[in-house]
Residue, then its C-alpha position, 0 to 999 in steps of 0.5 A: x500500500x502506498x504511503x503517499x498520494x495526491x488524493x485519498x478517496x474514501x468510499x468505494x461506491x459508484x461516486x467514489x470510484x467515479x471521482x477516482x477515475x476522473x482524477x486520473x483522467x486529469x492526469x493525477x496518477x498517485x491517487x488511492x481509494x479506500x473502501x471499508x468492505x467490498x466495492x458497491x457496499x452501502x447504497x450502490x449495489x441495490x440502487x434501481x440505477x435509472x438514468x435520465x438527463x433532464x432536470x429543472x437546473x440547467x447545469x445539473x441537466x448538463x452533467x446528467x447528460x454527460x453521465x448518460x453519454x459516458x457509460x458506453x465510452x467507459x465500457x469501450x475504454x475499460x472492457x468492463x460492461x456497464x449493463x447499459x440499457x437505453x430504450x428511452x423514457x416517457x415523461x407524463x404530465x397529468x396536471x397543468x403545472x407538470x405540463x409547464x415543467x415538461x415544456x420548459x424542460x423541452x425548451x431547455x433541451x432544444x437550447x442545449x441540443x439535448x434529446x427530449x421532445x414531445x410525442x403524440x399519444x399514438x406514438x407513445x402507445x407504439x413506444x409503450x403499448x402497456x401504458x394507459x395514457x388516459x388523462x395525460x395532458x402531454x407526453x415527452x420522450x427522452x430517447x437516451x433514458x434507461x438504466x445501467x447495472x450498478x456493479x458494472x458501472x462501479x467496476x468500470x470506473x474502478x477498472x479505468x482508474x486502475x488502468x490509469x495508475x490509481x490504487x484501490x484498497x478494499x476491506x480497509x476502513x479509515x479510522x482517522x483523518x488528521x490535518x497537518x500544519x502545512x494543510x496536508x492530511x494523514x489518513x489512518x487505516x489498520x493497514x497503515x497511514x497515507x500522507x496526502x494533499x487531499x482527502x475526498x469523503x465519498x463514504x455514502x451511508x458513512x459520510x457522517x462518520x467519516x466527516x466526524x473524524x475531521x471534526x465536521x458535522x454534515x447535515x445528512x439523514x438516511x431513510x429506507x426506500x423500497x422498490x419491487x420487481x415483478x415476475x415475468x409478464x407475458x406481454x413483455x416476454x412476447x416483445x422483441x425489444x425493451x420497453x421504455x421507462x415511465x416517469x409518471x411523477x404526478x403518480x409518485x412512482x417510477x417504473x421500468x422494465x427489468x428482465x421480462x418483468x417490471x420494476x416499480x419504485x415509490x417514495x411514500x408519504x409514510x416514510x421510515x428514517x434509519x440510523x438517526x444516531x449513526x450508520x452501523x459500522x458493520x452494515x454492508x449488503x443487508x436489506x430491511x424487511x419488506x413493507x409493501x403496505x407503506x407504498x400501497x397507494x403508489x402501487x395502485x396508481x402504478x397499476x392504474x397507469x400500467x394495468x399489467x403490474x396488478x396482474x403480475x406476481x412479485x419476484x423480489x422486493x428491495x428495501x434498502x437505505x439511502x442517505x439524504x441532504x436537507x434539499x436532496x442535492x449532494x453536499x459537494x465541494x471543499x469544506x470552507x473551514x478546512x484545507x483540502x478536504x472535499x465532500x461528495x455526500x448525500x447523492x440520490x440519483x447517483x447513476x444519473x449524476x455519477x459521471x458529472x460528479x466525478x468530472x466536477x470533483x476532479x475539476x475542483x480538486x485539480x484546477x481549483x474550480x468547476x467548469x459550471x456554476x454548481x452552487x445548487x450543490x455546494x456544501x457551503x449552502x448550509x451552515x451549522x444552523x442546519x442541525x439534526x432536527x432541521x435535517x430530519x424535518x427537511x429530509x422527511x419532506x424531500x422524501x415524501x414529496x420526491x416527485x413534487x414540482x419545485x416551483x419558481x419562488x417556492x418556499x417549503x415549511x418543513x423544519x421552520x422557522x429556524x433562525x429569527x431576528x428580533x423584527x420577526x414578530x413585528x413583521x409577522x403582525x404586519x402580514x409578512x409572509x416569510x421565506x428561508x435564506x441561509x437559515x434565516x426567516x425573512x419577509x417575502x411580501x406583506x399580505x393584507x391579512x396576517x397568516x396568509x401563505x404563498x401559493x405555488x405555480x409557474x404562473x402569477x400567484x396570490x402574492x403578485x398583486x400585493x407585491x405590485x402594491x409594495x413596488x408602487x408604494x416605494x416608487x411613489x413614496x417610500x418603502x422599508x426593506x429588511x436587508x439583514x440577510x446581506x453578509x456583513x464583514x468588518x476588516x480592521x487593522x494596519x493592513x486592512x486596505x492592502x488586504x482588501x485590495x489584494x482580495x477584490x478586483x476594484x481599488x478600495x476607497x481612499x477617503x473615509x466615508x466613501x464606498x465602492x462596488x467591487x467584483x470578487x474573481x474566480x479561478x477561471x476569471x468569472x464573477x465569484x461575488x459582488x461586494x460593497x466596501x465602505x471605508x469607515x476610518x483609516x484602518x477600518x472597512x465595512x464589507x457587504x456581500x451575498x448572505x447565502x454565499x457567506x460560507x462559499x466566500x470563505x474559500x476566497x478570503x482564506x486564499x489571501x493571508x491576513x497581514x499581522x495585526x489585521x482582522x476580518x470578521x463576520x458581523x452578519x449575526x450581530x448586525x441587522x439592516x433596513x433599506x429605506x428607499x423611494x422619493x420620500x425616503x430623505x424626508x422621512x429619515x430626516x425627521x429622525x436624525x439631526x444629521x443632514x441627509x441633503x445631497x450636498x452633505x450626504x452624496x451617493x456612495x458615501x456613508x457615516x454613523x448617524x443617530x436615528x431617534x436614539x438608535x445608532x446606525x451605519x447609514x450607506x447612501x446606496x439602494x438596490x432598488x435603483x431609487x433614492x435611498x439609504x441602507x441602515x445597519x444597526x446592532x441586532x438588539x436594536x432591530x425591532x426598535x428601529x423597525x418600529x421607528x421606521x414603520x411609525x414615521x413611514x405612515x406619515x408619508x404613506x410608506x410601509x414595509x416591502x418584501x424581497x419579492x418586490x425588491x426583485x421586481x425593482x432591481x430588474x426594472x433598473x437592470x441590476x444583476x444579483x449574485x447567483x443569477x447574473x453574477x456567477x463564476x461562469x460569467x466573465x466581467x466584460x460579459x456582465x459589464x463589471x470589467x470597468x471595476x477590475x483595476x488592472x494596474x494593481x494585483x488582486x486574487x485571480x488577476x491573471x485569469x481576468x487578463x486571460x478572459x479579457x484577451x478572448x472574444x465575449x461569448x454573450x452579453x447581459x441584456x434586459x428584455x421587455x416581454x410582449x404585454x398581451x402574451x404575458x397577460x394571456x398566459x398570466x405568467x412572467x419569466x422567472x429564470x432559466x427560460x431559453x431564448x430563441x431568435x429565428x428558431x436558433x437558441x441564443x441564450x437564457x433568462x437569469x432573472x425575471x419579474x413584472x415591473x409594476x412601476x413601469x408596466x412591463x414584464x421584464x427579464x435579465x438574460x444572457x444572449x449571443x448574436x442579438x442587439x438592442x431593438x431585436x425581437x426574440x422569443x422567450x420560452x415562458x411556460x415552455x412556449x414562445x413569448x415575443x420580447x424586445x431587447x431594450x436599449x436602456x433600463x425602463x426605470x431612471x436609466x440615467x440614475x437621476x433619482x438614485x443620486x438626487 
C-alpha cells in the first residue's frame, strides 16, 4: 500500500470510484481509494440505477447528460460492461403545472441540443403499448433514458482508474483523518497511514462518520426506500425489444422494465428514517424487511397507469437505505473551514449524476474550480444552523414529496422557522409572509391579512398583486426593506486596505466615508461575488456581500493571508439592516436624525454613523432598488426598535414595509444583476459589464485569469428584455429564470432573472444572449412556449440614475 498520494478517496461506491477515475483522467496518477468492505457496499449495489438527463437546473441537466453519454465510452475504454440499457423514457404530465415543467424542460433541451421532445399519444402507445395514457395532458420522450447495472458501472470506473495508475484498497476502513500544519492530511487505516494533499469523503451511508473524524458535522439523514420487481409478464416476454421507462411523477412512482418483468419504485408519504444516531459500522449488503403496505397507494396508481403490474406476481422486493441532504442535492465541494478536504455526500440519483460528479470533483480538486456554476450543490449552502432536527424535518419532506414540482419562488415549511431576528414578530403582525435564506426567516411580501401563505405555480400567484402594491408604494413614496440577510464583514487593522485590495478586483476607497462596488474573481476569471466596501476610518472597512454565499466566500478570503495585526470578521449575526428607499425616503429619515441627509452633505456612495431617534446606525447612501435611498445597519438588539421607528414615521408619508419579492421586481426594472443569477463564476466581467471595476494596474486574487478572459472574444452579453404585454397577460405568467431564448428558431441564450415591473408596466427579464442587439425581437420560452420580447436599449426605470443620486 502506498504511503503517499495526491488524493485519498474514501468510499468505494459508484461516486467514489467515479471521482477516482476522473482524477486520473486529469492526469493525477498517485491517487488511492479506500473502501471499508467490498466495492458497491452501502447504497450502490441495490440502487434501481435509472438514468435520465433532464432536470429543472440547467447545469445539473448538463452533467446528467454527460453521465448518460459516458457509460458506453467507459465500457469501450475499460472492457468492463456497464449493463447499459437505453430504450428511452416517457415523461407524463397529468396536471397543468407538470405540463409547464415538461415544456420548459423541452425548451431547455432544444437550447442545449439535448434529446427530449414531445410525442403524440399514438406514438407513445407504439413506444409503450402497456401504458394507459388516459388523462395525460402531454407526453415527452427522452430517447437516451434507461438504466445501467450498478456493479458494472462501479467496476468500470474502478477498472479505468486502475488502468490509469490509481490504487484501490478494499476491506480497509479509515479510522482517522488528521490535518497537518502545512494543510496536508494523514489518513489512518489498520493497514497503515497515507500522507496526502487531499482527502475526498465519498463514504455514502458513512459520510457522517467519516466527516466526524475531521471534526465536521454534515447535515445528512438516511431513510429506507423500497422498490419491487415483478415476475415475468407475458406481454413483455412476447416483445422483441425493451420497453421504455415511465416517469409518471404526478403518480409518485417510477417504473421500468427489468428482465421480462417490471420494476416499480415509490417514495411514500409514510416514510421510515434509519440510523438517526449513526450508520452501523458493520452494515454492508443487508436489506430491511419488506413493507409493501407503506407504498400501497403508489402501487395502485402504478397499476392504474400500467394495468399489467396488478396482474403480475412479485419476484423480489428491495428495501434498502439511502442517505439524504436537507434539499436532496449532494453536499459537494471543499469544506470552507478546512484545507483540502472535499465532500461528495448525500447523492440520490447517483447513476444519473455519477459521471458529472466525478468530472466536477476532479475539476475542483485539480484546477481549483468547476467548469459550471454548481452552487445548487455546494456544501457551503448550509451552515451549522442546519442541525439534526432541521435535517430530519427537511429530509422527511424531500422524501415524501420526491416527485413534487419545485416551483419558481417556492418556499417549503418543513423544519421552520429556524433562525429569527428580533423584527420577526413585528413583521409577522404586519402580514409578512416569510421565506428561508441561509437559515434565516425573512419577509417575502406583506399580505393584507396576517397568516396568509404563498401559493405555488409557474404562473402569477396570490402574492403578485400585493407585491405590485409594495413596488408602487416605494416608487411613489417610500418603502422599508429588511436587508439583514446581506453578509456583513468588518476588516480592521494596519493592513486592512492592502488586504482588501489584494482580495477584490476594484481599488478600495481612499477617503473615509466613501464606498465602492467591487467584483470578487474566480479561478477561471468569472464573477465569484459582488461586494460593497465602505471605508469607515483609516484602518477600518465595512464589507457587504451575498448572505447565502457567506460560507462559499470563505474559500476566497482564506486564499489571501491576513497581514499581522489585521482582522476580518463576520458581523452578519450581530448586525441587522433596513433599506429605506423611494422619493420620500430623505424626508422621512430626516425627521429622525439631526444629521443632514441633503445631497450636498450626504452624496451617493458615501456613508457615516448617524443617530436615528436614539438608535445608532451605519447609514450607506446606496439602494438596490435603483431609487433614492439609504441602507441602515444597526446592532441586532436594536432591530425591532428601529423597525418600529421606521414603520411609525413611514405612515406619515404613506410608506410601509416591502418584501424581497418586490425588491426583485425593482432591481430588474433598473437592470441590476444579483449574485447567483447574473453574477456567477461562469460569467466573465466584460460579459456582465463589471470589467470597468477590475483595476488592472494593481494585483488582486485571480488577476491573471481576468487578463486571460479579457484577451478572448465575449461569448454573450447581459441584456434586459421587455416581454410582449398581451402574451404575458394571456398566459398570466412572467419569466422567472432559466427560460431559453430563441431568435429565428436558433437558441441564443437564457433568462437569469425575471419579474413584472409594476412601476413601469412591463414584464421584464435579465438574460444572457449571443448574436442579438438592442431593438431585436426574440422569443422567450415562458411556460415552455414562445413569448415575443424586445431587447431594450436602456433600463425602463431612471436609466440615467437621476433619482438614485438626487
